[in-house]
TORDO-95067 format. One line per field, with one value per residue: x, y, z of N, C-alpha, C, CB in turn; residue in one letter. Coordinates in steps of 0.2 Angstrom, whole numbers. Glycine has a CB too. Layout:
npx = (X, ...) $
npy = (Y, ...) $
npz = (Z, ...) $
capx = (X, ...) $
capy = (Y, ...) $
capz = (Z, ...) $
cpx = (X, ...) $
cpy = (Y, ...) $
cpz = (Z, ...) $
cbpx = (X, ...) $
cbpy = (Y, ...) $
cbpz = (Z, ...) $
rest = (a, ...) $
% end
This chain:
npx = (136, 128, 116, 120, 126, 115, 107, 115, 114, 100, 99, 107, 100, 89, 94, 99, 87, 81, 90, 89, 76, 77, 86, 79, 69, 76, 81, 69, 64, 74, 84, 99, 107, 100, 99, 112, 114, 106, 111, 124, 119, 113, 124, 131, 123, 123, 136, 136, 127, 136, 146, 139, 136, 149, 153, 144, 149, 162, 159, 160) $
npy = (-283, -294, -294, -294, -307, -315, -312, -317, -331, -333, -329, -338, -350, -348, -349, -362, -369, -365, -370, -384, -386, -382, -392, -404, -402, -401, -414, -421, -417, -421, -412, -408, -397, -388, -395, -396, -383, -380, -389, -382, -370, -374, -379, -367, -360, -367, -364, -351, -350, -356, -346, -336, -341, -342, -329, -324, -331, -325, -312, -303) $
npz = (342, 342, 335, 322, 321, 324, 314, 303, 306, 304, 291, 285, 288, 280, 268, 268, 268, 256, 247, 249, 245, 231, 228, 229, 220, 208, 208, 207, 195, 186, 184, 183, 185, 192, 204, 208, 210, 221, 230, 232, 237, 249, 257, 258, 265, 277, 281, 283, 294, 304, 304, 310, 323, 327, 327, 337, 349, 350, 350, 339) $
capx = (136, 124, 111, 123, 127, 109, 105, 119, 111, 94, 100, 110, 95, 84, 98, 99, 81, 80, 94, 86, 70, 80, 90, 74, 65, 81, 81, 62, 63, 80, 88, 105, 110, 96, 100, 119, 114, 102, 116, 128, 116, 112, 131, 133, 118, 126, 142, 134, 125, 142, 149, 135, 138, 156, 153, 141, 154, 168, 156, 162) $
capy = (-287, -300, -293, -296, -314, -318, -311, -322, -337, -333, -329, -345, -355, -347, -351, -369, -372, -364, -374, -390, -386, -382, -398, -409, -400, -403, -421, -424, -415, -423, -406, -409, -390, -385, -400, -394, -376, -381, -391, -377, -365, -377, -379, -360, -358, -370, -361, -344, -351, -357, -340, -332, -344, -340, -321, -324, -333, -320, -305, -299) $
capz = (336, 343, 330, 316, 321, 324, 307, 299, 308, 301, 284, 284, 288, 275, 262, 268, 267, 249, 244, 250, 241, 224, 227, 229, 214, 203, 208, 204, 188, 183, 182, 187, 186, 198, 210, 210, 213, 227, 235, 234, 242, 256, 260, 259, 271, 283, 283, 286, 301, 308, 305, 315, 329, 329, 329, 343, 354, 350, 351, 334) $
cpx = (132, 119, 114, 124, 120, 106, 109, 116, 105, 94, 102, 105, 90, 88, 98, 93, 79, 84, 92, 80, 73, 83, 84, 70, 70, 81, 74, 61, 69, 84, 94, 108, 106, 98, 107, 118, 111, 107, 121, 125, 115, 119, 133, 129, 121, 132, 141, 131, 131, 145, 145, 136, 144, 156, 149, 145, 159, 165, 158, 156) $
cpy = (-293, -300, -296, -304, -318, -317, -316, -329, -338, -333, -336, -350, -355, -350, -359, -372, -371, -369, -381, -391, -386, -389, -404, -408, -402, -411, -424, -422, -417, -417, -405, -402, -387, -389, -397, -387, -376, -384, -386, -372, -368, -377, -372, -358, -361, -366, -354, -345, -352, -351, -336, -335, -342, -333, -320, -325, -328, -313, -300, -297) $
cpz = (337, 337, 324, 316, 321, 317, 302, 300, 304, 294, 281, 283, 282, 268, 262, 266, 259, 245, 244, 245, 233, 223, 225, 222, 208, 202, 205, 197, 183, 180, 186, 189, 192, 204, 212, 213, 220, 232, 237, 239, 249, 260, 262, 265, 278, 286, 286, 293, 306, 309, 310, 322, 332, 331, 336, 349, 355, 351, 345, 329) $
cbpx = (143, 121, 109, 130, 131, 104, 106, 126, 111, 90, 105, 115, 91, 83, 105, 101, 75, 82, 101, 84, 66, 85, 94, 69, 63, 88, 82, 57, 62, 78, 83, 111, 109, 88, 100, 123, 109, 97, 120, 131, 109, 110, 136, 131, 111, 127, 147, 128, 120, 146, 149, 127, 137, 161, 149, 134, 157, 172, 158, 167) $
cbpy = (-289, -300, -286, -293, -316, -315, -304, -322, -338, -327, -323, -347, -355, -340, -348, -371, -368, -356, -374, -392, -380, -377, -400, -408, -393, -400, -424, -420, -407, -428, -399, -413, -385, -386, -407, -394, -372, -386, -398, -374, -363, -384, -382, -356, -360, -377, -360, -341, -357, -362, -336, -333, -352, -341, -318, -328, -339, -321, -302, -302) $
cbpz = (335, 349, 330, 315, 328, 329, 304, 301, 315, 303, 282, 289, 295, 274, 261, 276, 271, 248, 247, 257, 242, 223, 233, 234, 213, 205, 215, 208, 187, 178, 182, 184, 180, 197, 208, 204, 208, 227, 232, 228, 239, 255, 255, 253, 270, 282, 276, 281, 301, 305, 298, 313, 329, 324, 323, 343, 352, 345, 357, 329) $
rest = (x, x, x, x, x, x, x, x, x, x, x, x, x, x, x, x, x, x, x, x, x, x, x, x, x, x, x, x, x, x, x, x, x, x, x, x, x, x, x, x, x, x, x, x, x, x, x, x, x, x, x, x, x, x, x, x, x, x, x, x) $
% end
């Protein structure tokens, strides 16, 4: 299951970066919806990374 946990970590990082970009663009363009969407995606990405680390530790 290490592949799954590594995939979760990689996917989480991708979502975190995409979210950060959306958040910055939303802030620059004064688009609060895009900024909020980016923030939510960034948080979701961080959570997915943590899940991948936990899976790696417990071997699930």
